[in-house]
C-alpha positions, 0 to 999 in steps of 0.5 A: 025826843026823836028817835035816834035814827032820826037825830041830827048828827053834828058834823065837824068844821074844817077847823076841827078836822085840821085839828085831828090831822095835826094831832096825829103822831107816830110811826103812821103819821103821814098815813093817819093825816091823809086818811082823816083829810081823805074821809073829810074832803070826800065823804067816803065811809071808813070802810070805803076808805079802807078798801082803796088799794093801788090796784084799784086806783090804777084802774080807774086812771083812764076812766073819764068823770 
């Protein structure tokens, strides 16, 4: 058996991610949906996604890609 660090991690399919986003409920429905979709579509780690602020987004608005 491979050491834990070398095991292949199964990824979610786009359909599974959509199902997770649709399953969001409650007061923060939109926030939770957007966070799930952002993580999936960008490949950000949760800590990276949670560190995004409007100030940080605004500071990169004029930065060329």
